[in-house]
C-alpha positions, 0 to 999 in steps of 0.5 A: 653794821647797821645804824638808823636815820635818828642816829645820822640826824643827831650826828649832823645836828650836834656837828652843826650846833657844836653842842648836845644841848642846842642839838637836843632843842633843835631835835625836840629831844632831851639832852641825855637822849641825844648824847646817848644816841651819839655814844651808841653811834660811836660804839657801832662805828668804833670811832670817836666823833666828838671830843667833849669840851665842857658844855660844848663839843668839837668834831674829831678828824673822823667826825669832820670826814663823816659829816659830809656823807651823813649830811647828804644821806639825811637830805636824801632820806628827806627827799625820799620821804617827800617823794613817797608821800607825794605818790598818794597825795592829791594836790596842793592848796598852797605852793611856795615859790622862792626867788632871788631878788634880781628876778625881773618882776615881769617874769614873776607876774607871768608865772603868777598869772599862769598859775591863776589860770591853771590852778585858780583856787591854789594860794601862791606865796612868792618869797625873796630868798638867797640860794642857800635858803632856797636849797635848805627850804626845798630839803625841809619841805618849806619851799616847793620851787626855787628860781636860783642863780646857778653861776657857780653851783654844782649839780643838785642830785638830791632835787630836780633842777631845770635850766631856764636860761640867762638873766641879762643885766645892763647899766641903768640911769635916770631917764634924761639925766646927766649920765644918760646924756654922756657919750659911751666913753664919758659914761664909763668914767662917770660910772666909776665915781657916781653912786652905784646901787647893787642888789644885796643878793648879788653880793651875798652870792659871790658876784660883788667883783663882777657887778661893782664898778664904783667905790661909792656903792650901796647895797639894797635888798629890793629890786623895786627900791633900786629902780626908784633910787635910779629913777630919782637920780640918786645913782645908777645900777645894773638891772635886768635888761627885760626892763627895756621892753615896752611891755615890761618897761620901768618908767623914769629909767633907761639903759646906757651903752658903754664901749667896754661891753657888746652885751650885758652881764648874764646870770644863769637861772635854774628852777629847783624843786623836789622830785615829787609827783604832786608838783609835776603839773605845777612845774609844767605851768611854771615852765610854760610861763617862763617860756611865754616870758622868753618869747615875749622878751625875744619875739 
C-alpha cells in the first residue's frame, strides 16, 4: 500500500476544515480535485474517512483514529523538508523569534544585543505569540525560534527543544502605596479583594487557577501595560522577579512578601526551533544571551 504527501495533507486539511470547499481554498486546489484525492485515499485504504453531509463532512470513527497519525506525519515531512533545505542554505537575512508575553524584557534585550554583536546585518523580529501559535509557526516555517512556557507540554520530537530554566513570578504593588505598607499577614487579605491584573497569556495557557488570587481580576495582553497599571496604583500583579534586580528594575513598583510563600511561582521555559543546520549558530548566540541573563540575575 502506497500513498503520498498530497493525500495525507488533503486528509488532514479536510478533517480540520470539515469541508471540501474550505480545504480546497486552503490547499489552493479545486474542490473537485480535493474530493478526488480523498476518494482515492479511501479506495487505497479500503475504509471511509468522511461521511458526506450536504456541503460539509463529518469524520468517521476510522477518520478520527487516523487523523492524529496523519497530522504527525505531515508535520514530520515539513520538518524533513526544512532540514534538507538547510543543508545547502548559507544563512538568514531575517529571523523571527516568538515569545510568551510574560518573558522579562531584560532577557529579550540581552538576546537582541547578542544577535547584533554576532550577526550585525541580520534583521530580527520579536513577536508575542502563545504556545500553540509558536508550535504552528515553527512547523510551517514562519517562526524560527520560540521561547515557550512548558509547564504541561509533552516532549516535542518533531523539533529541537532546549530547557532554559524557570521564570519566577512574585506579587508586585505600587512602590510606597497602600499595599506596600501592609505587613505580610494583612497584605494577603488585601490582595484577595484588590484589583489584580493578570497577563492574558497565562490564562490562555491554562494557568488561571495558579495565578488568580482576587475575584476582582482583569486580563491584559502586554507586560508593559500591566507594569504601568501597577505603577499608577490601579491594582497589583504577579510579575517576573527579574524586575527586582537593579540592572533590570522597573521604577515605581515593588515586590511584596507574603506569609503563604517562601519563594515565587516558577514557570519552566524552553526554546523551540526546527532541527536545521542553518540555525545552529543563531541558536548558540541566543543560548549565550540567556546564560548571560541568568548569570547577571544570579551573580
